[in-house]
C-alpha positions as CSV (number, residue, x, y, z in Angstrom):
1,M,-0.3,-0.1,0.1
2,E,1.5,3.5,-1.3
3,V,0.5,6.1,1.9
4,Q,-0.5,9.1,0.1
5,F,1.1,12.3,1.5
6,I,0.4,14.9,-1.1
7,K,-0.7,18.1,1.2
8,V,1.7,19.7,3.9
9,N,0.3,22.1,6.7
10,P,3.7,22.9,8.4
11,L,4.0,25.3,11.4
12,T,7.3,26.1,13.3
13,R,6.9,27.3,16.7
14,V,9.2,26.9,19.8
15,V,9.3,24.3,22.8
16,L,6.7,24.8,25.1
17,D,7.8,24.4,28.6
18,E,6.1,21.2,29.5
19,E,7.7,20.0,26.3
20,I,11.3,20.5,27.4
21,G,13.3,17.9,28.4
22,K,11.7,15.6,26.7
23,A,12.6,14.1,23.2
24,A,10.5,15.0,20.1
25,R,9.2,11.8,19.1
26,E,7.5,11.3,22.8
27,L,5.3,14.3,22.2
28,L,1.8,13.9,22.2
29,L,-0.8,15.0,19.6
30,Q,2.3,16.9,17.8
31,L,3.7,15.3,14.8
32,V,7.0,16.3,14.5
33,V,9.3,16.2,11.8
34,G,12.2,18.6,12.5
35,V,14.1,20.3,15.6
36,G,15.7,23.6,15.0
37,A,16.7,26.9,16.4
38,G,14.1,29.6,16.9
39,D,11.4,29.5,14.5
40,K,12.9,28.7,10.9
41,P,12.8,25.1,9.8
42,A,15.8,22.7,10.0
43,P,16.3,19.9,8.1
44,P,15.2,16.8,9.9
45,S,17.7,15.4,12.2
46,A,17.5,11.8,13.7
47,P,19.9,12.4,17.1
48,R,17.6,15.4,17.1
49,M,14.6,13.5,17.0
50,V,15.7,11.6,19.8
51,A,17.4,14.0,21.9
52,P,15.9,16.3,25.0
53,L,14.8,19.6,23.7
54,G,15.7,22.6,25.2
55,K,14.0,25.6,26.0
56,K,15.6,28.0,22.8
57,D,14.4,24.7,20.6
58,G,12.1,24.8,17.7
59,L,9.4,22.4,16.4
60,T,8.3,21.9,12.9
61,T,4.9,20.1,13.4
62,L,2.4,18.9,10.2
63,T,-1.4,18.1,10.2
64,W,-1.8,14.9,8.9
65,S,-5.2,13.3,8.8
66,L,-3.5,9.8,8.8
67,A,-1.3,10.0,12.7
68,K,-1.6,12.8,15.2
69,D,1.7,11.8,16.7
70,Y,4.3,9.3,16.5
71,A,2.2,7.1,19.2
72,D,0.1,6.6,15.6
73,L,2.4,5.7,13.3
74,A,4.0,3.0,15.4
75,Q,0.2,1.7,15.4
76,T,-0.3,2.3,11.8
77,K,3.4,0.0,11.6
78,A,2.3,-2.6,14.1
79,L,-1.2,-2.9,12.0
80,A,0.7,-3.6,8.8
81,R,2.7,-5.8,9.8
82,A,0.2,-8.4,11.2
83,L,-1.5,-8.0,7.9
84,D,1.9,-8.4,5.9
85,V,1.2,-5.4,4.6
86,D,3.9,-3.7,2.7
87,L,4.1,0.2,3.2
88,T,5.4,3.1,1.2
89,L,4.4,6.8,1.2
90,H,4.0,9.1,-1.8
91,A,5.8,12.5,-1.0
92,P,3.8,15.8,-2.3
93,Y,3.6,16.0,-6.2
94,Y,4.1,19.9,-6.4
95,V,7.7,20.8,-6.0
96,D,9.8,23.3,-7.6
97,F,14.5,23.5,-7.3
98,F,14.4,26.3,-10.3
99,G,12.1,28.9,-8.3
100,S,13.3,31.5,-5.8
101,Q,15.7,29.5,-2.8
102,E,12.6,30.2,-0.5
103,A,10.6,27.5,-3.0
104,R,14.1,25.1,-3.3
105,E,14.1,24.9,0.3
106,R,10.3,24.0,1.0
107,S,10.5,21.7,-1.7
108,M,13.3,19.9,-0.1
109,H,12.2,20.2,3.6
110,Q,8.8,18.8,1.8
111,I,10.3,15.1,0.3
112,Q,12.6,15.2,3.6
113,W,9.7,15.8,6.1
114,A,7.3,13.2,3.9
115,S,10.8,10.6,4.7
116,V,10.8,11.1,8.6
117,L,7.1,10.0,8.3
118,A,7.6,7.1,6.4
119,E,10.5,6.1,8.5
120,G,8.2,6.2,11.0
121,L,5.6,3.9,9.5
122,G,8.1,1.4,8.8
123,A,7.8,2.2,5.2
124,R,10.2,1.2,2.7
125,M,10.5,4.0,0.0
126,A,9.6,7.5,-0.1
127,V,8.3,7.9,-3.8
128,T,8.7,11.7,-5.4
129,H,9.1,14.2,-8.4
130,L,11.6,16.2,-9.1
131,G,9.6,18.9,-10.2
132,F,9.8,21.2,-13.4
133,Y,13.0,22.1,-15.5
134,G,15.0,25.2,-15.0
135,P,15.3,28.2,-17.4
136,G,18.6,27.0,-19.1
137,S,18.9,23.6,-21.0
138,R,17.7,20.5,-20.7
139,S,21.3,18.9,-19.4
140,D,21.8,21.5,-17.1
141,S,18.8,21.4,-15.4
142,V,19.0,17.3,-15.4
143,Q,22.1,17.9,-14.1
144,E,21.2,19.9,-11.3
145,L,18.0,17.5,-10.2
146,T,20.5,14.6,-10.3
147,E,22.6,16.5,-7.6
148,V,19.4,17.2,-5.9
149,A,18.5,13.3,-5.5
150,R,22.0,12.5,-4.7
151,E,21.6,15.1,-1.8
152,L,18.3,13.3,-0.6
153,S,19.6,9.9,-1.2
154,D,22.0,11.1,1.1
155,W,20.0,12.3,3.9
156,L,17.3,9.4,3.7
157,K,20.3,7.2,4.2
158,E,21.9,8.3,7.3
159,Y,18.6,9.4,8.6
160,S,17.2,6.6,8.5
161,H,19.9,4.3,8.7
162,G,19.1,2.5,5.2
163,S,15.6,1.6,5.5
164,V,14.2,3.9,4.0
165,R,15.1,4.3,0.2
166,L,14.0,7.2,-2.3
167,G,11.7,6.7,-5.3
168,I,11.7,9.0,-8.2
169,E,8.8,8.3,-10.7
170,P,8.6,9.6,-14.5
171,S,5.7,12.6,-15.4
172,G,3.6,12.6,-17.8
173,H,4.2,16.2,-18.8
174,P,7.0,17.2,-20.6
175,D,8.0,20.5,-19.1
176,V,8.6,18.4,-16.0
177,F,11.3,16.3,-15.7
178,G,10.9,12.4,-15.4
179,S,11.7,11.0,-19.2
180,R,12.4,7.3,-19.3
181,E,16.6,7.9,-20.0
182,E,16.4,10.3,-17.5
183,I,15.2,8.6,-14.5
184,L,16.7,5.5,-15.4
185,E,20.0,7.7,-15.7
186,V,19.4,8.9,-12.3
187,A,19.4,5.6,-10.5
188,H,22.3,4.9,-12.4
189,Q,24.5,8.3,-11.3
190,V,23.0,8.6,-7.8
191,K,23.3,5.1,-5.3
192,G,20.6,4.3,-3.4
193,V,17.7,5.8,-5.6
194,V,14.9,3.6,-7.1
195,P,13.8,4.1,-10.5
196,V,9.8,4.2,-10.2
197,L,8.1,2.5,-13.6
198,N,4.9,4.8,-13.3
199,L,3.1,3.4,-16.5
200,P,0.6,6.1,-17.1
201,H,2.8,8.6,-16.5
202,L,5.6,7.3,-19.8
203,A,2.7,6.2,-21.6
204,A,1.4,9.3,-22.0
205,R,4.8,11.0,-22.5
206,E,5.8,8.6,-24.9
207,H,2.4,8.3,-26.5
208,K,2.7,4.4,-26.8
209,I,-0.6,2.3,-25.8
210,F,1.6,-1.2,-24.9
211,E,-0.7,-3.1,-26.5
212,T,1.4,-6.6,-26.4
213,P,3.4,-8.1,-23.5
214,D,6.7,-7.5,-26.3
215,D,5.9,-4.2,-26.5
216,L,6.3,-3.7,-22.4
217,R,9.4,-6.3,-21.7
218,P,12.3,-4.1,-23.2
219,I,11.0,-1.0,-20.9
220,V,10.7,-3.4,-17.6
221,E,14.2,-5.1,-17.7
222,E,15.7,-2.0,-18.2
223,F,14.0,-0.5,-15.2
224,V,14.9,-3.8,-13.5
225,K,18.0,-4.0,-14.0
226,A,18.3,-0.4,-12.6
227,S,16.9,-1.4,-9.4
228,G,19.1,-4.2,-8.6
229,G,16.1,-7.2,-9.7
230,E,12.9,-5.7,-8.3
231,L,10.7,-3.6,-9.6
232,Y,8.1,-1.2,-8.6
233,M,5.5,0.5,-10.4
234,N,2.0,2.2,-10.9
235,F,-0.5,1.7,-12.7
236,A,-3.9,3.5,-13.7
237,G,-6.2,4.2,-16.9
238,V,-4.5,7.4,-18.8
239,E,-6.2,9.6,-21.0
240,F,-3.6,11.4,-23.6
241,Y,-3.8,15.3,-24.8
242,G,-1.3,16.9,-27.5
243,P,1.8,16.8,-25.5
244,G,1.4,14.7,-23.1
245,E,-0.9,13.5,-20.3
246,F,-4.4,15.3,-19.5
247,R,-5.3,12.6,-16.8
248,L,-5.5,9.6,-14.8
249,T,-9.0,7.5,-15.2
250,P,-10.3,4.4,-13.9
251,I,-8.6,1.4,-15.8
252,K,-11.4,0.4,-18.2
253,R,-11.9,3.6,-19.5
254,G,-8.0,4.9,-20.4
255,Q,-6.2,4.6,-23.7
256,A,-3.7,1.7,-21.3
257,R,-4.9,-1.5,-20.8
258,F,-3.5,-4.0,-18.0
259,D,-4.0,-7.3,-19.7
260,P,-0.4,-7.3,-21.2
261,V,1.2,-6.3,-18.2
262,A,-0.5,-9.3,-16.3
263,E,0.5,-11.2,-19.1
264,L,4.4,-10.3,-18.6
265,F,4.1,-10.7,-15.1
266,A,2.4,-13.8,-15.0
267,D,5.0,-15.4,-17.6
268,R,8.3,-14.0,-16.5
269,E,9.5,-14.1,-12.4
270,Y,9.7,-11.0,-11.3
271,D,9.8,-9.8,-7.9
272,V,6.9,-6.5,-8.5
273,T,4.8,-4.6,-6.9
274,V,2.2,-3.2,-8.7
275,I,0.7,0.2,-7.1
276,S,-2.9,1.2,-8.6
277,S,-2.8,5.5,-8.5
278,S,-6.4,4.6,-10.3
279,P,-9.0,7.2,-9.3
280,L,-11.2,4.3,-8.0
281,L,-8.2,2.7,-5.6
282,E,-9.4,-0.4,-4.5
283,H,-11.8,-1.4,-6.6
284,D,-9.0,-0.9,-9.7
285,A,-6.2,-2.9,-7.1
286,M,-8.6,-5.5,-7.1
287,Y,-9.4,-5.8,-10.9
288,M,-5.7,-5.9,-12.0
289,K,-5.3,-8.7,-9.0
290,L,-8.4,-10.6,-10.6
291,L,-6.4,-10.4,-14.3
292,Y,-3.1,-10.9,-12.6
293,E,-4.5,-14.2,-11.6
294,R,-6.6,-14.7,-15.0
295,A,-3.5,-14.6,-16.6
296,L,-1.5,-16.8,-14.5
297,A,-4.4,-19.7,-14.6
298,K,-4.0,-19.5,-18.4
299,R,0.0,-20.0,-18.0
300,Y,-0.5,-23.1,-15.7
301,A,-3.4,-24.5,-18.3
302,K,-0.9,-24.2,-21.1
303,R,2.1,-25.2,-19.5
304,H,0.3,-28.2,-17.6
305,A,-2.2,-29.4,-20.6
306,P,-2.0,-32.8,-20.9
307,A,-0.1,-34.5,-23.7
308,A,-1.6,-35.2,-27.1
309,P,-2.9,-38.6,-27.5
310,L,-0.9,-41.0,-30.2
311,A,-2.5,-40.8,-33.4
312,K,-3.9,-44.3,-34.0
313,K,-2.9,-46.3,-37.5
314,P,-5.2,-46.3,-39.7
315,V,-7.8,-49.6,-40.2
316,V,-7.6,-50.9,-44.0
317,P,-10.7,-52.3,-44.4
318,T,-10.7,-55.9,-45.4
319,K,-12.8,-58.2,-47.9
320,P,-14.7,-60.6,-46.3
321,V,-13.3,-64.2,-47.1
322,A,-15.6,-66.8,-49.3
323,T,-16.1,-69.9,-47.6
324,L,-14.4,-72.5,-49.8
325,R,-16.5,-76.0,-50.5
326,P,-14.3,-79.0,-51.7
327,A,-14.8,-79.3,-54.9
328,A,-16.9,-82.0,-56.9
329,R,-15.3,-85.6,-57.9
330,A,-14.1,-85.5,-61.3
331,P,-16.3,-88.1,-63.8
332,P,-14.6,-91.1,-64.3
333,A,-13.5,-91.2,-67.7
334,G,-15.0,-93.4,-70.5
335,P,-18.8,-92.7,-71.9
336,R,-21.3,-92.3,-69.4
337,R,-24.1,-94.8,-69.5
338,P,-27.1,-93.5,-70.9
339,V,-30.0,-92.3,-69.4
340,A,-33.8,-92.3,-70.4
341,P,-35.8,-89.4,-70.4
342,I,-38.0,-89.1,-67.7
343,A,-41.1,-88.6,-69.9
344,A,-39.9,-92.3,-71.1
345,R,-39.5,-93.7,-67.3
346,A,-42.2,-96.4,-67.0
347,K,-44.3,-95.6,-64.5
348,P,-45.7,-98.0,-61.8
349,S,-49.2,-99.6,-62.6
350,A,-51.5,-98.1,-60.0
351,K,-53.1,-101.6,-59.4
352,R,-50.7,-104.3,-58.4
353,P,-52.1,-108.1,-58.5
354,D,-51.4,-109.4,-54.5
355,R,-50.4,-112.5,-53.4
356,G,-52.8,-115.1,-53.6
357,G,-54.9,-113.8,-56.4
358,R,-57.1,-111.1,-54.7
359,R,-56.5,-107.2,-55.2
360,R,-55.6,-104.6,-52.9
361,H,-58.3,-101.7,-52.9
């Protein structure tokens, strides 16, 4: 399950008297994501989060519907483990690293705050975009955002001790960082970054529908290799417009279909996580599960089909055998005895004298 953390409402304040001497994670009804000096937000630091608070410290807290404090996060973490649910978290969508200095710092803090919450939830990854390109050349913007990803990945590795990784996904808009080549290049250059295969964004950016498993296989293989054998993927329906993505839709209404994805994953042994980013989150998650199980059933039936019976030899019809009778004897040699005609044969008399001179009547 990918937890959505798309709205950030930070509040920076000084430590209250009753909070002095307590750790930031121990405060009730306070979701603290940073401890600094005064009323200026500071980058989250793991040691500061567990150290006793001082009188001059400043706290950055967030308001979030999922949890009010770290006790809620711990409870959600325990529940996820009990139900065998693997958690990830998506950072806020809008970031800008090429605007003002304030916008850059806020964008950096938003991703860091999301990562702090991911660590509290026991999530294994924080997923994010990297925002718009800068005013310069495309290559300069890619290089600058690569350095931003490196800074975030190094910070996250230190804060979470490697338990949370940074995932970067593509964008469906051509004016936002995140083509397939750019995502794979950042993952190649920055250790610890996970390339996220957001297929609807990629389909809209490249104007491809991916109708068959063969169309998807090269892309999946690239992302699997770049992520070290695992694959993290988002799927939803998508509608295109001129240069890119118009909006995400339910799967049955979009231009990209999940059937080729299900067939590819059923036919190959991938370690893959598929997240539903559809407007119908739960419904389409179960629908994708159904399509995948249907593809698995087809593969099983194909691989375990009974062997075809051997072809029988054609039966050659035989003619009935006639019963042969012994041949008649040949007549003896020599002239045959003449036989009188039937008409000339003598007929016995109707009356014949009986012995003793009497007639029989």
